[in-house]
C-alpha positions in Angstrom: -17.6 -75.6 70.2 -16.6 -74.9 74.5 -16.3 -79.1 74.2 -13.9 -78.9 71.2 -11.8 -76.1 72.8 -11.4 -78.1 76.4 -10.5 -81.4 74.4 -7.6 -79.6 72.0 -6.4 -77.9 75.6 -6.4 -81.6 77.2 -5.0 -82.9 73.9 -1.7 -80.2 73.7 -1.2 -81.1 77.8 -0.7 -85.0 76.9 1.3 -84.1 74.1 3.5 -81.7 76.0 3.7 -83.7 78.6 4.7 -87.2 76.8 7.7 -85.1 75.2 8.6 -83.5 78.4 8.9 -86.9 80.0 10.8 -88.3 76.5 13.2 -85.5 76.5 13.9 -86.6 80.3 14.2 -90.1 79.5 15.8 -89.3 76.5 18.4 -87.6 79.0 18.8 -90.4 81.8 19.8 -92.9 78.9 22.3 -90.5 77.4 24.0 -89.8 80.5 23.4 -94.1 82.1 25.3 -94.6 78.2 28.3 -92.2 78.7 28.8 -93.3 82.6 29.3 -97.3 81.6 30.7 -96.0 78.5 28.5 -98.6 76.2 29.0 -96.8 73.1 32.6 -97.0 72.7 32.4 -100.8 74.1 29.3 -101.4 71.2 31.3 -99.7 68.7 34.9 -102.2 70.0 32.5 -105.2 69.6 30.6 -104.1 66.8 34.2 -103.3 64.9 35.9 -106.2 65.8 32.8 -108.7 65.0 33.8 -107.4 61.2 37.6 -108.0 61.3 36.7 -111.3 62.5 33.5 -112.1 59.5 35.5 -110.9 57.2 39.0 -112.2 57.8 38.9 -115.8 58.3 38.1 -116.1 61.6 42.1 -117.0 62.1 42.8 -114.7 65.3 41.6 -114.7 69.0 38.8 -112.9 70.3 41.2 -110.3 72.5 43.6 -110.5 69.2 40.3 -109.2 66.9 39.5 -106.8 69.9 43.2 -105.2 69.7 43.0 -105.1 65.9 39.5 -102.9 66.4 41.2 -101.1 69.0 44.0 -100.1 66.6 41.6 -99.1 63.4 39.2 -97.1 65.6 42.4 -95.2 67.4 43.8 -94.7 62.8 44.7 -90.8 62.4 43.1 -91.0 60.0 40.0 -91.8 61.9 40.7 -88.5 64.6 41.5 -91.0 67.0 44.3 -90.4 69.5 
């Protein structure tokens, strides 16, 4: 019985450590993405790629990025 209780205690401690480590790593990743503005850059590239794919591809990449910025800054989306 004591052996089972000890194993349960070790298991609970292990899960707690892994959970705390996961939270710390997630915080570091979130902070890095915020500092480097990765989310907004990836969103802009994704919207530009969608526009290019569904418009026939007759604009330059910078024009697609401009259109993506216009779409993302639309007041209808709550942008500036």
